[in-house]
VEXROZA-534377 format. One record per residue (C-alpha): residue number from 1; z negated, y, x negated. Coordinates in nm, 3 decimals, decimal comma, padded with zeros to 5 digits. Layout:
REM VEXROZA-534377
NUM  Z  Y  X
...
***
This chain:
REM VEXROZA-534377
1  -05,658  -05,516  -02,127
2  -05,509  -05,611  -01,793
3  -05,609  -05,264  -01,691
4  -05,477  -05,105  -02,013
5  -05,164  -05,287  -01,961
6  -05,143  -05,148  -01,593
7  -05,187  -04,816  -01,709
8  -04,924  -04,870  -01,946
9  -04,689  -04,951  -01,676
10  -04,766  -04,669  -01,487
11  -04,742  -04,395  -01,756
12  -04,485  -04,526  -01,974
13  -04,171  -04,419  -01,738
14  -04,304  -04,067  -01,661
15  -04,328  -04,016  -02,063
16  -03,975  -04,169  -02,078
17  -03,868  -03,854  -01,838
18  -04,033  -03,602  -02,048
19  -03,932  -03,714  -02,355
20  -03,570  -03,703  -02,211
21  -03,632  -03,361  -02,003
22  -03,722  -03,192  -02,330
23  -03,419  -03,343  -02,531
24  -03,213  -03,174  -02,253
25  -03,401  -02,849  -02,252
26  -03,355  -02,811  -02,658
27  -02,956  -02,935  -02,605
28  -02,925  -02,645  -02,382
29  -03,107  -02,384  -02,563
30  -02,944  -02,497  -02,936
31  -02,626  -02,476  -02,727
32  -02,653  -02,100  -02,604
33  -02,847  -01,956  -02,895
34  -02,617  -02,152  -03,169
35  -02,351  -01,955  -03,065
36  -02,079  -02,237  -02,878
37  -01,890  -02,099  -02,654
38  -02,086  -01,959  -02,346
39  -01,792  -02,072  -02,103
40  -01,813  -02,446  -02,188
41  -02,063  -02,716  -02,116
42  -02,128  -02,987  -02,359
43  -02,251  -03,308  -02,222
44  -02,325  -03,632  -02,416
45  -02,163  -03,895  -02,270
46  -02,437  -04,221  -02,276
47  -02,126  -04,463  -02,307
48  -01,940  -04,297  -02,619
49  -02,197  -04,119  -02,756
50  -01,927  -03,826  -02,796
51  -01,943  -03,477  -02,692
52  -01,740  -03,432  -02,352
53  -01,651  -03,101  -02,178
54  -01,614  -02,941  -01,873
55  -01,352  -02,690  -01,829
56  -01,449  -02,397  -01,612
57  -01,259  -02,241  -01,280
58  -01,002  -01,978  -01,467
59  -01,083  -01,599  -01,474
60  -00,880  -01,436  -01,169
61  -00,656  -01,079  -01,138
62  -00,842  -00,915  -00,889
63  -00,716  -00,628  -00,660
64  -00,852  -00,421  -00,381
65  -00,632  -00,356  -00,122
66  -00,780  -00,021  00,073
67  -00,578  -00,006  00,419
68  -00,641  00,163  00,741
69  -00,720  -00,130  00,970
70  -00,887  00,070  01,238
71  -00,871  00,446  01,319
72  -00,562  00,621  01,337
73  -00,315  00,408  01,236
74  -00,416  00,018  01,238
75  -00,072  -00,110  01,338
76  00,027  00,027  00,991
77  -00,283  -00,131  00,830
78  -00,221  -00,456  00,979
79  00,140  -00,464  00,846
80  00,028  -00,355  00,521
81  -00,206  -00,601  00,512
82  00,070  -00,907  00,586
83  00,325  -00,776  00,360
84  00,061  -00,774  00,040
85  -00,045  -01,127  00,156
86  00,284  -01,245  00,153
87  00,328  -01,084  -00,200
88  00,015  -01,244  -00,343
89  00,084  -01,593  -00,164
90  00,453  -01,604  -00,356
91  00,253  -01,530  -00,717
92  -00,014  -01,755  -00,701
93  00,236  -02,055  -00,554
94  00,417  -01,970  -00,908
95  00,105  -02,027  -01,116
96  -00,049  -01,639  -01,059
97  -00,038  -01,355  -01,307
98  -00,092  -01,383  -01,669
99  -00,159  -01,800  -01,600
100  -00,454  -01,666  -01,379
101  -00,471  -01,665  -00,992
102  -00,477  -01,360  -00,816
103  -00,757  -01,273  -00,589
104  -00,757  -01,003  -00,331
105  -01,038  -00,798  -00,192
106  -00,903  -00,635  00,175
107  -01,107  -00,343  00,272
108  -01,097  -00,111  00,584
109  -01,046  00,272  00,463
110  -00,983  00,384  00,790
111  -00,690  00,667  00,701
112  -01,007  00,907  00,656
113  -01,142  01,076  00,343
114  -01,508  00,945  00,409
115  -01,412  00,585  00,464
116  -01,187  00,564  00,165
117  -01,408  00,733  -00,078
118  -01,714  00,518  00,023
119  -01,501  00,209  -00,016
120  -01,344  00,305  -00,338
121  -01,708  00,364  -00,495
122  -01,767  00,012  -00,372
123  -01,463  -00,158  -00,515
124  -01,483  00,037  -00,909
125  -01,841  00,047  -00,954
126  -02,002  -00,251  -00,766
127  -01,714  -00,499  -00,766
128  -01,565  -00,375  -01,093
129  -01,190  -00,387  -00,999
130  -00,931  -00,278  -01,220
131  -00,645  -00,230  -00,991
132  -00,575  -00,083  -00,626
133  -00,285  -00,066  -00,387
134  -00,351  00,156  -00,107
135  -00,457  00,351  00,106
136  -00,141  00,426  00,338
137  -00,204  00,792  00,442
138  -00,243  01,080  00,204
139  -00,610  01,179  00,363
140  -00,764  00,865  00,241
141  -00,522  00,830  -00,065
142  -00,580  01,113  -00,262
143  -01,008  01,094  -00,256
144  -00,927  00,735  -00,392
145  -00,699  00,854  -00,684
146  -00,963  01,122  -00,780
147  -01,232  00,809  -00,819
148  -00,957  00,587  -00,967
149  -00,834  00,836  -01,249
150  -01,209  00,897  -01,324
151  -01,263  00,524  -01,358
152  -00,982  00,434  -01,546
153  -00,837  00,214  -01,245
154  -00,493  00,160  -01,171
155  -00,368  00,258  -00,814
156  -00,060  00,239  -00,605
157  -00,029  00,390  -00,307
158  00,216  00,229  -00,083
159  00,295  00,524  00,174
160  00,085  00,830  00,064
161  00,327  01,111  00,042
162  00,115  01,426  -00,021
163  00,225  01,559  -00,428
164  -00,194  01,584  -00,500
165  -00,174  01,209  -00,492
166  -00,025  01,186  -00,854
167  -00,121  01,554  -00,914
168  -00,449  01,687  -01,093
169  -00,564  02,039  -00,964
170  -00,384  02,182  -01,309
171  -00,049  02,022  -01,210
172  -00,074  01,769  -01,469
173  00,007  01,411  -01,401
174  -00,288  01,174  -01,301
175  -00,236  00,871  -01,571
176  -00,322  00,578  -01,342
177  -00,223  00,701  -01,028
178  00,121  00,616  -00,865
179  00,335  00,571  -00,576
180  00,571  00,334  -00,417
181  00,738  00,588  -00,166
182  00,949  00,895  -00,151
183  00,807  01,196  -00,087
184  00,718  01,400  00,217
185  00,934  01,701  00,148
186  01,243  01,456  -00,002
187  01,272  01,255  00,340
188  01,273  01,617  00,516
189  01,546  01,796  00,270
190  01,766  01,432  00,344
191  01,727  01,451  00,730
192  01,835  01,821  00,697
193  02,118  01,703  00,524
194  02,197  01,463  00,729
195  02,185  01,692  01,014
196  02,424  01,883  00,850
197  02,671  01,591  00,817
198  02,643  01,547  01,170
199  02,769  01,890  01,258
200  02,453  01,995  01,394
201  02,394  02,381  01,281
202  02,100  02,504  01,514
203  01,753  02,317  01,473
204  01,381  02,351  01,637
205  01,082  02,233  01,442
206  00,807  02,097  01,618
207  00,484  01,971  01,381
208  00,116  01,943  01,415
209  -00,118  02,095  01,172
210  -00,140  01,822  00,884
211  -00,025  01,806  00,559
212  00,209  01,524  00,613
213  00,400  01,701  00,879
214  00,418  02,052  00,696
215  00,549  01,890  00,379
216  00,804  01,735  00,560
217  00,875  02,028  00,806
218  00,908  02,274  00,500
219  01,149  02,015  00,309
220  01,357  02,020  00,649
221  01,374  02,390  00,674
222  01,432  02,477  00,304
223  01,729  02,207  00,287
224  01,877  02,324  00,632
225  01,864  02,683  00,594
226  01,970  02,654  00,214
227  02,324  02,484  00,310
228  02,401  02,680  00,617
229  02,202  02,585  00,909
230  01,959  02,796  01,152
231  01,606  02,685  01,212
232  01,615  02,901  01,562
233  01,230  02,794  01,615
234  00,889  02,671  01,456
235  00,605  02,555  01,654
236  00,268  02,412  01,510
237  00,037  02,208  01,778
238  -00,303  02,121  01,755
239  -00,383  01,744  01,639
240  -00,437  01,522  01,935
241  -00,329  01,786  02,163
242  -00,150  01,607  02,454
243  00,013  01,887  02,641
244  00,275  02,012  02,426
245  00,467  02,208  02,718
246  00,403  02,562  02,557
247  00,608  02,424  02,235
248  00,871  02,273  02,434
249  00,924  02,547  02,660
250  01,052  02,759  02,376
251  01,267  02,475  02,248
252  01,454  02,475  02,573
253  01,503  02,814  02,530
254  01,625  02,786  02,163
255  01,883  02,527  02,297
256  01,876  02,352  01,951
257  02,095  02,075  01,842
258  01,843  01,902  01,699
259  01,433  01,902  01,777
260  01,309  01,791  01,439
261  00,975  01,625  01,496
262  00,773  01,490  01,156
263  00,494  01,291  01,321
264  00,376  00,933  01,337
265  00,441  00,719  01,651
266  00,176  00,855  01,899
267  00,225  01,178  01,873
268  00,623  01,106  01,866
269  00,601  00,920  02,160
270  00,474  01,203  02,343
271  00,692  01,499  02,247
272  00,987  01,298  02,315
273  00,871  01,205  02,670
274  00,767  01,564  02,741
275  01,085  01,708  02,582
276  01,297  01,515  02,820
277  01,079  01,607  03,128
278  01,139  01,938  03,063
279  01,487  01,930  03,005
280  01,536  01,925  02,611
281  01,893  01,785  02,554
282  01,891  01,835  02,166
283  01,892  01,515  01,931
284  01,548  01,392  01,801
285  01,496  01,342  01,450
286  01,180  01,248  01,275
287  01,028  01,062  00,966
288  00,869  00,722  00,833
289  00,562  00,746  01,066
290  00,819  00,643  01,386
291  00,882  00,285  01,174
292  00,666  00,073  01,368
293  00,678  -00,173  01,713
294  00,481  00,071  01,856
295  00,741  00,359  01,886
296  00,824  00,416  02,260
297  01,223  00,340  02,205
298  01,321  00,447  02,546
299  01,152  00,785  02,513
300  01,334  00,830  02,153
301  01,657  00,693  02,263
302  01,939  00,829  02,059
303  01,701  00,982  01,796
304  01,710  00,927  01,409
305  01,478  00,905  01,179
306  01,410  00,870  00,812
307  01,259  00,511  00,663
308  01,144  00,385  00,329
309  01,259  00,040  00,446
310  01,535  -00,114  00,651
311  01,511  -00,467  00,798
312  01,903  -00,438  00,825
313  01,957  -00,373  00,490
314  02,220  -00,620  00,389
315  02,087  -00,675  00,015
316  02,035  -01,071  00,010
317  01,677  -01,015  -00,138
318  01,579  -00,822  00,174
319  01,743  -01,070  00,400
320  01,542  -01,326  00,217
321  01,215  -01,150  00,263
322  01,232  -01,059  00,606
323  01,331  -01,427  00,685
324  00,975  -01,520  00,541
325  00,807  -01,227  00,707
326  00,919  -01,358  01,050
327  00,852  -01,715  00,978
328  00,511  -01,630  00,875
329  00,393  -01,352  01,125
330  00,652  -01,407  01,408
331  00,790  -01,017  01,393
332  01,009  -00,798  01,162
333  00,835  -00,615  00,867
334  00,805  -00,226  00,932
335  00,793  00,018  00,619
336  00,432  -00,046  00,561
337  00,450  -00,417  00,528
338  00,753  -00,370  00,297
339  00,610  -00,079  00,048
340  00,263  -00,262  00,032
341  00,487  -00,584  -00,043
342  00,664  -00,372  -00,300
343  00,334  -00,188  -00,447
344  00,184  -00,546  -00,470
345  00,466  -00,704  -00,657
346  00,501  -00,396  -00,891
347  00,185  -00,368  -00,976
348  00,173  -00,753  -01,063
349  00,494  -00,727  -01,263
350  00,364  -00,452  -01,433
351  00,005  -00,646  -01,525
352  00,282  -00,974  -01,623
353  00,467  -00,723  -01,899
354  00,164  -00,592  -01,997
355  00,046  -00,948  -02,107
356  -00,341  -00,867  -02,042
357  -00,529  -00,770  -01,756
358  -00,625  -00,404  -01,884
359  -00,511  -00,106  -01,678
360  -00,474  00,117  -01,993
361  -00,185  -00,111  -02,072
362  -00,058  -00,155  -01,728
363  -00,054  00,204  -01,634
364  00,182  00,225  -01,949
365  00,397  -00,029  -01,833
366  00,422  00,114  -01,520
367  00,527  00,464  -01,617
368  00,873  00,331  -01,785
369  00,921  00,028  -01,549
370  01,257  -00,063  -01,377
371  01,229  -00,215  -01,021
372  01,348  -00,362  -00,762
373  01,197  -00,410  -00,434
374  01,272  -00,466  -00,055
375  01,225  -00,099  -00,014
376  01,508  -00,021  -00,316
377  01,530  00,021  -00,694
378  01,385  00,244  -00,858
379  01,225  00,434  -01,159
380  00,926  00,683  -01,215
381  00,952  01,043  -01,261
382  00,729  01,253  -01,494
383  00,491  01,285  -01,207
384  00,481  00,927  -01,094
385  00,681  00,934  -00,780
386  00,974  00,667  -00,746
387  01,330  00,804  -00,765
388  01,494  00,590  -00,497
389  01,728  00,680  -00,194
390  01,644  00,720  00,162
391  01,739  00,528  00,452
392  01,871  00,678  00,797
393  01,816  00,462  01,129
394  01,915  00,519  01,497
395  01,744  00,419  01,778
396  02,012  00,304  02,024
397  01,987  00,095  02,381
398  01,646  -00,005  02,267
399  01,748  -00,153  01,916
400  01,696  00,016  01,574
401  02,045  00,052  01,389
402  02,109  00,090  01,046
403  02,276  00,390  00,973
404  02,301  00,414  00,610
405  02,134  00,601  00,269
406  02,117  00,927  00,118
407  02,045  01,016  -00,183
408  01,854  01,350  -00,222
***
């Protein structure tokens, strides 16, 4: 008897545990099979015998930022990331988009086609994102656009300028792809208009072999000649060249009023230094690739360049944003920061207006949107290029001076 009672005491608790486990398993199975909402977990409250619920974490609107954090222009990539994260912080502080937080994946696409394609495949095929902001460089953005269009993923490039970003091979417009910047040819034409307004009649054009430079140089030449100016020289140098003496000697001989050099900051720093050493006295003019803290302001002093954004823009929203950026990052924003900030806000505004996290709906909203950002107010043309003015800056005594805006 004593032995039986001892045995009962030993086995009793284990039987109770087994019974409870079986009951729990049956409850979970019934929940899953019975068609109750899978996002909710029902738990019996032992004190009230009433079901209680645990609310799941809200889903997030996910955006992939593909930026050149290494490679040719890492300064632009870092600034773009700063601008994007500032926009996301502001949206999330207001409650997110569609009542959901916005989560970002920042990837290094290196300003190259190879890296961009690999990253685009990853974020679309593996991670399942619906929205991409990036790249900055056309060489990376165009391959991304081909993947995004095929997959039905909305892409907004802050700064890629080649026409084929938004155009298919047959000339039709890609439905899902947009840009936040004006085109290369547009800023080239505006700089030609500005040069003529300043009384300059003779221009020497010096460029590398990139599509970026060729588009702007072509826009400058066509507009300059159409409005009465003369292009007295046209010299192309190899990408990465360090000795530009041959081309600059021709510039000296041509005696131009303007030396137009549409290049990124590493090249223009080199061109400007060697031009002055060789005695070129023409006014330097260039493109938005000058707009960075890495520009040698001593070498390009007196020069003018087109930008997508100016810190000195007097609009209140610009000055408020510049102050926020300075407070967070300890420096002024450049065009890459501003355009990526605008592209992020543009995308999230379109999602909010669409009322649903659906790229097919969001693309339609974008096509008809009117948007005001720190880089300007714009609408889209039929090819998803923004219709907006171009800002002119001058480097003077080591400072960047706001000159004004010109409408193409």
